PyMOL CGO cylinders between C-alpha atoms (Angstrom):
from pymol import cmd
from pymol.cgo import CYLINDER

trace = [
    CYLINDER, 71.10, 57.01, 74.82, 71.00, 53.87, 76.81, 0.3, 1, 1, 1, 1, 1, 1,
    CYLINDER, 71.00, 53.87, 76.81, 74.31, 53.03, 75.95, 0.3, 1, 1, 1, 1, 1, 1,
    CYLINDER, 74.31, 53.03, 75.95, 75.62, 56.47, 75.97, 0.3, 1, 1, 1, 1, 1, 1,
    CYLINDER, 75.62, 56.47, 75.97, 74.26, 57.58, 79.31, 0.3, 1, 1, 1, 1, 1, 1,
    CYLINDER, 74.26, 57.58, 79.31, 73.86, 54.01, 81.02, 0.3, 1, 1, 1, 1, 1, 1,
    CYLINDER, 73.86, 54.01, 81.02, 76.46, 51.35, 79.94, 0.3, 1, 1, 1, 1, 1, 1,
    CYLINDER, 76.46, 51.35, 79.94, 79.57, 53.22, 81.14, 0.3, 1, 1, 1, 1, 1, 1,
    CYLINDER, 79.57, 53.22, 81.14, 77.65, 54.26, 84.46, 0.3, 1, 1, 1, 1, 1, 1,
    CYLINDER, 77.65, 54.26, 84.46, 76.54, 50.94, 85.12, 0.3, 1, 1, 1, 1, 1, 1,
    CYLINDER, 76.54, 50.94, 85.12, 80.19, 49.68, 85.05, 0.3, 1, 1, 1, 1, 1, 1,
    CYLINDER, 80.19, 49.68, 85.05, 81.51, 52.55, 87.33, 0.3, 1, 1, 1, 1, 1, 1,
    CYLINDER, 81.51, 52.55, 87.33, 78.80, 52.53, 89.80, 0.3, 1, 1, 1, 1, 1, 1,
    CYLINDER, 78.80, 52.53, 89.80, 78.41, 48.79, 89.92, 0.3, 1, 1, 1, 1, 1, 1,
    CYLINDER, 78.41, 48.79, 89.92, 82.09, 48.07, 90.68, 0.3, 1, 1, 1, 1, 1, 1,
    CYLINDER, 82.09, 48.07, 90.68, 82.13, 51.06, 93.29, 0.3, 1, 1, 1, 1, 1, 1,
    CYLINDER, 82.13, 51.06, 93.29, 78.97, 50.55, 95.13, 0.3, 1, 1, 1, 1, 1, 1,
    CYLINDER, 78.97, 50.55, 95.13, 77.76, 47.27, 93.99, 0.3, 1, 1, 1, 1, 1, 1,
    CYLINDER, 77.76, 47.27, 93.99, 77.07, 44.94, 96.90, 0.3, 1, 1, 1, 1, 1, 1,
    CYLINDER, 77.07, 44.94, 96.90, 74.04, 42.80, 95.70, 0.3, 1, 1, 1, 1, 1, 1,
    CYLINDER, 74.04, 42.80, 95.70, 74.80, 40.68, 92.82, 0.3, 1, 1, 1, 1, 1, 1,
    CYLINDER, 74.80, 40.68, 92.82, 72.09, 39.54, 90.38, 0.3, 1, 1, 1, 1, 1, 1,
    CYLINDER, 72.09, 39.54, 90.38, 71.11, 35.80, 90.66, 0.3, 1, 1, 1, 1, 1, 1,
    CYLINDER, 71.11, 35.80, 90.66, 71.13, 35.20, 87.02, 0.3, 1, 1, 1, 1, 1, 1,
    CYLINDER, 71.13, 35.20, 87.02, 74.21, 36.93, 86.37, 0.3, 1, 1, 1, 1, 1, 1,
    CYLINDER, 74.21, 36.93, 86.37, 76.71, 36.99, 89.46, 0.3, 1, 1, 1, 1, 1, 1,
    CYLINDER, 76.71, 36.99, 89.46, 79.13, 39.32, 87.66, 0.3, 1, 1, 1, 1, 1, 1,
    CYLINDER, 79.13, 39.32, 87.66, 76.70, 41.98, 87.64, 0.3, 1, 1, 1, 1, 1, 1,
    CYLINDER, 76.70, 41.98, 87.64, 75.24, 44.08, 90.45, 0.3, 1, 1, 1, 1, 1, 1,
    CYLINDER, 75.24, 44.08, 90.45, 71.67, 45.36, 91.21, 0.3, 1, 1, 1, 1, 1, 1,
    CYLINDER, 71.67, 45.36, 91.21, 73.23, 48.93, 91.62, 0.3, 1, 1, 1, 1, 1, 1,
    CYLINDER, 73.23, 48.93, 91.62, 74.88, 48.74, 88.15, 0.3, 1, 1, 1, 1, 1, 1,
    CYLINDER, 74.88, 48.74, 88.15, 71.78, 47.66, 86.55, 0.3, 1, 1, 1, 1, 1, 1,
    CYLINDER, 71.78, 47.66, 86.55, 69.73, 50.56, 88.13, 0.3, 1, 1, 1, 1, 1, 1,
    CYLINDER, 69.73, 50.56, 88.13, 72.47, 53.07, 87.17, 0.3, 1, 1, 1, 1, 1, 1,
    CYLINDER, 72.47, 53.07, 87.17, 72.31, 51.62, 83.72, 0.3, 1, 1, 1, 1, 1, 1,
    CYLINDER, 72.31, 51.62, 83.72, 68.61, 52.17, 83.72, 0.3, 1, 1, 1, 1, 1, 1,
    CYLINDER, 68.61, 52.17, 83.72, 68.57, 55.78, 85.26, 0.3, 1, 1, 1, 1, 1, 1,
    CYLINDER, 68.57, 55.78, 85.26, 71.51, 56.89, 83.25, 0.3, 1, 1, 1, 1, 1, 1,
    CYLINDER, 71.51, 56.89, 83.25, 69.87, 55.81, 80.05, 0.3, 1, 1, 1, 1, 1, 1,
    CYLINDER, 69.87, 55.81, 80.05, 66.83, 57.19, 81.14, 0.3, 1, 1, 1, 1, 1, 1,
    CYLINDER, 66.83, 57.19, 81.14, 68.15, 60.40, 81.99, 0.3, 1, 1, 1, 1, 1, 1,
    CYLINDER, 68.15, 60.40, 81.99, 70.04, 60.95, 78.71, 0.3, 1, 1, 1, 1, 1, 1,
    CYLINDER, 70.04, 60.95, 78.71, 67.07, 59.92, 76.64, 0.3, 1, 1, 1, 1, 1, 1,
    CYLINDER, 67.07, 59.92, 76.64, 64.90, 62.37, 78.33, 0.3, 1, 1, 1, 1, 1, 1,
    CYLINDER, 64.90, 62.37, 78.33, 67.58, 65.23, 77.75, 0.3, 1, 1, 1, 1, 1, 1,
    CYLINDER, 67.58, 65.23, 77.75, 67.75, 64.35, 74.13, 0.3, 1, 1, 1, 1, 1, 1,
    CYLINDER, 67.75, 64.35, 74.13, 63.95, 64.10, 73.65, 0.3, 1, 1, 1, 1, 1, 1,
    CYLINDER, 63.95, 64.10, 73.65, 63.69, 67.37, 75.24, 0.3, 1, 1, 1, 1, 1, 1,
    CYLINDER, 63.69, 67.37, 75.24, 66.02, 69.05, 73.13, 0.3, 1, 1, 1, 1, 1, 1,
    CYLINDER, 66.02, 69.05, 73.13, 64.75, 67.44, 69.87, 0.3, 1, 1, 1, 1, 1, 1,
    CYLINDER, 64.75, 67.44, 69.87, 61.04, 68.19, 70.72, 0.3, 1, 1, 1, 1, 1, 1,
    CYLINDER, 61.04, 68.19, 70.72, 61.89, 71.88, 71.45, 0.3, 1, 1, 1, 1, 1, 1,
    CYLINDER, 61.89, 71.88, 71.45, 63.52, 72.03, 68.05, 0.3, 1, 1, 1, 1, 1, 1,
    CYLINDER, 63.52, 72.03, 68.05, 60.58, 70.46, 66.36, 0.3, 1, 1, 1, 1, 1, 1,
    CYLINDER, 60.58, 70.46, 66.36, 62.84, 67.71, 65.22, 0.3, 1, 1, 1, 1, 1, 1,
    CYLINDER, 62.84, 67.71, 65.22, 60.58, 65.08, 66.77, 0.3, 1, 1, 1, 1, 1, 1,
    CYLINDER, 60.58, 65.08, 66.77, 56.66, 65.36, 66.39, 0.3, 1, 1, 1, 1, 1, 1,
    CYLINDER, 56.66, 65.36, 66.39, 54.47, 65.75, 69.60, 0.3, 1, 1, 1, 1, 1, 1,
    CYLINDER, 54.47, 65.75, 69.60, 54.99, 67.12, 72.93, 0.3, 1, 1, 1, 1, 1, 1,
    CYLINDER, 54.99, 67.12, 72.93, 57.62, 66.17, 75.39, 0.3, 1, 1, 1, 1, 1, 1,
    CYLINDER, 57.62, 66.17, 75.39, 55.29, 64.37, 77.73, 0.3, 1, 1, 1, 1, 1, 1,
    CYLINDER, 55.29, 64.37, 77.73, 54.25, 62.02, 74.90, 0.3, 1, 1, 1, 1, 1, 1,
    CYLINDER, 54.25, 62.02, 74.90, 57.78, 60.50, 75.36, 0.3, 1, 1, 1, 1, 1, 1,
    CYLINDER, 57.78, 60.50, 75.36, 57.87, 59.95, 78.86, 0.3, 1, 1, 1, 1, 1, 1,
    CYLINDER, 57.87, 59.95, 78.86, 55.97, 56.89, 79.31, 0.3, 1, 1, 1, 1, 1, 1,
    CYLINDER, 55.97, 56.89, 79.31, 57.64, 55.00, 76.18, 0.3, 1, 1, 1, 1, 1, 1,
    CYLINDER, 57.64, 55.00, 76.18, 60.97, 56.12, 77.28, 0.3, 1, 1, 1, 1, 1, 1,
    CYLINDER, 60.97, 56.12, 77.28, 60.39, 54.62, 80.85, 0.3, 1, 1, 1, 1, 1, 1,
    CYLINDER, 60.39, 54.62, 80.85, 59.51, 51.26, 79.25, 0.3, 1, 1, 1, 1, 1, 1,
    CYLINDER, 59.51, 51.26, 79.25, 62.31, 51.40, 76.97, 0.3, 1, 1, 1, 1, 1, 1,
    CYLINDER, 62.31, 51.40, 76.97, 64.81, 51.99, 79.67, 0.3, 1, 1, 1, 1, 1, 1,
    CYLINDER, 64.81, 51.99, 79.67, 63.62, 49.09, 81.87, 0.3, 1, 1, 1, 1, 1, 1,
    CYLINDER, 63.62, 49.09, 81.87, 63.66, 46.78, 78.98, 0.3, 1, 1, 1, 1, 1, 1,
    CYLINDER, 63.66, 46.78, 78.98, 67.07, 47.94, 78.11, 0.3, 1, 1, 1, 1, 1, 1,
    CYLINDER, 67.07, 47.94, 78.11, 68.51, 47.63, 81.73, 0.3, 1, 1, 1, 1, 1, 1,
    CYLINDER, 68.51, 47.63, 81.73, 66.72, 43.90, 81.88, 0.3, 1, 1, 1, 1, 1, 1,
    CYLINDER, 66.72, 43.90, 81.88, 68.42, 42.96, 78.72, 0.3, 1, 1, 1, 1, 1, 1,
    CYLINDER, 68.42, 42.96, 78.72, 71.73, 44.45, 79.75, 0.3, 1, 1, 1, 1, 1, 1,
    CYLINDER, 71.73, 44.45, 79.75, 71.67, 42.38, 83.11, 0.3, 1, 1, 1, 1, 1, 1,
    CYLINDER, 71.67, 42.38, 83.11, 71.45, 39.06, 81.30, 0.3, 1, 1, 1, 1, 1, 1,
    CYLINDER, 71.45, 39.06, 81.30, 74.58, 37.09, 80.78, 0.3, 1, 1, 1, 1, 1, 1,
    CYLINDER, 74.58, 37.09, 80.78, 75.46, 37.93, 77.17, 0.3, 1, 1, 1, 1, 1, 1,
    CYLINDER, 75.46, 37.93, 77.17, 79.18, 38.97, 77.39, 0.3, 1, 1, 1, 1, 1, 1,
    CYLINDER, 79.18, 38.97, 77.39, 80.39, 40.86, 74.34, 0.3, 1, 1, 1, 1, 1, 1,
    CYLINDER, 80.39, 40.86, 74.34, 76.89, 41.10, 72.49, 0.3, 1, 1, 1, 1, 1, 1,
    CYLINDER, 76.89, 41.10, 72.49, 75.17, 43.20, 75.24, 0.3, 1, 1, 1, 1, 1, 1,
    CYLINDER, 75.17, 43.20, 75.24, 75.64, 46.53, 73.30, 0.3, 1, 1, 1, 1, 1, 1,
    CYLINDER, 75.64, 46.53, 73.30, 73.89, 44.95, 70.24, 0.3, 1, 1, 1, 1, 1, 1,
    CYLINDER, 73.89, 44.95, 70.24, 70.94, 43.38, 72.37, 0.3, 1, 1, 1, 1, 1, 1,
    CYLINDER, 70.94, 43.38, 72.37, 70.56, 46.50, 74.22, 0.3, 1, 1, 1, 1, 1, 1,
    CYLINDER, 70.56, 46.50, 74.22, 70.19, 48.50, 71.08, 0.3, 1, 1, 1, 1, 1, 1,
    CYLINDER, 70.19, 48.50, 71.08, 67.91, 45.88, 69.55, 0.3, 1, 1, 1, 1, 1, 1,
    CYLINDER, 67.91, 45.88, 69.55, 65.63, 45.76, 72.59, 0.3, 1, 1, 1, 1, 1, 1,
    CYLINDER, 65.63, 45.76, 72.59, 65.21, 49.67, 72.34, 0.3, 1, 1, 1, 1, 1, 1,
    CYLINDER, 65.21, 49.67, 72.34, 64.66, 49.72, 68.78, 0.3, 1, 1, 1, 1, 1, 1,
    CYLINDER, 64.66, 49.72, 68.78, 62.07, 46.87, 69.18, 0.3, 1, 1, 1, 1, 1, 1,
    CYLINDER, 62.07, 46.87, 69.18, 60.22, 48.50, 72.03, 0.3, 1, 1, 1, 1, 1, 1,
    CYLINDER, 60.22, 48.50, 72.03, 60.40, 51.98, 70.52, 0.3, 1, 1, 1, 1, 1, 1,
    CYLINDER, 60.40, 51.98, 70.52, 58.63, 50.65, 67.02, 0.3, 1, 1, 1, 1, 1, 1,
    CYLINDER, 58.63, 50.65, 67.02, 56.10, 48.90, 69.43, 0.3, 1, 1, 1, 1, 1, 1,
    CYLINDER, 56.10, 48.90, 69.43, 55.48, 51.98, 71.74, 0.3, 1, 1, 1, 1, 1, 1,
    CYLINDER, 55.48, 51.98, 71.74, 55.60, 54.92, 69.44, 0.3, 1, 1, 1, 1, 1, 1,
    CYLINDER, 55.60, 54.92, 69.44, 52.85, 55.26, 66.85, 0.3, 1, 1, 1, 1, 1, 1,
    CYLINDER, 52.85, 55.26, 66.85, 53.93, 55.13, 63.18, 0.3, 1, 1, 1, 1, 1, 1,
    CYLINDER, 53.93, 55.13, 63.18, 53.61, 58.82, 62.50, 0.3, 1, 1, 1, 1, 1, 1,
    CYLINDER, 53.61, 58.82, 62.50, 56.27, 59.20, 64.93, 0.3, 1, 1, 1, 1, 1, 1,
    CYLINDER, 56.27, 59.20, 64.93, 58.79, 57.03, 63.25, 0.3, 1, 1, 1, 1, 1, 1,
    CYLINDER, 58.79, 57.03, 63.25, 57.66, 57.33, 59.44, 0.3, 1, 1, 1, 1, 1, 1,
    CYLINDER, 57.66, 57.33, 59.44, 58.83, 60.72, 58.99, 0.3, 1, 1, 1, 1, 1, 1,
]
cmd.load_cgo(trace, "trace")
């Protein structure tokens, strides 16, 4: 969901309203990075809400909020790096890594 909800939004928002460029990646903006994080976070929470309400995912919706926050921040941080043409892979890899670290095994071994 970081890429679905965040990556395209970062491009649009960053080009339209981005004024402050990131020191480590001058072609990217703080506004775009925040849009990526918030867009991905929003999409992830919506999907988690749907999947927990249908009992596809175990546990309660609130169990997922904190890990999703951390995953969204990590994904936005990785996306802000100067990694042209592989950022879609690296954001996904960061999300999978953090998801495996943050969710207990009973959540991902079903």
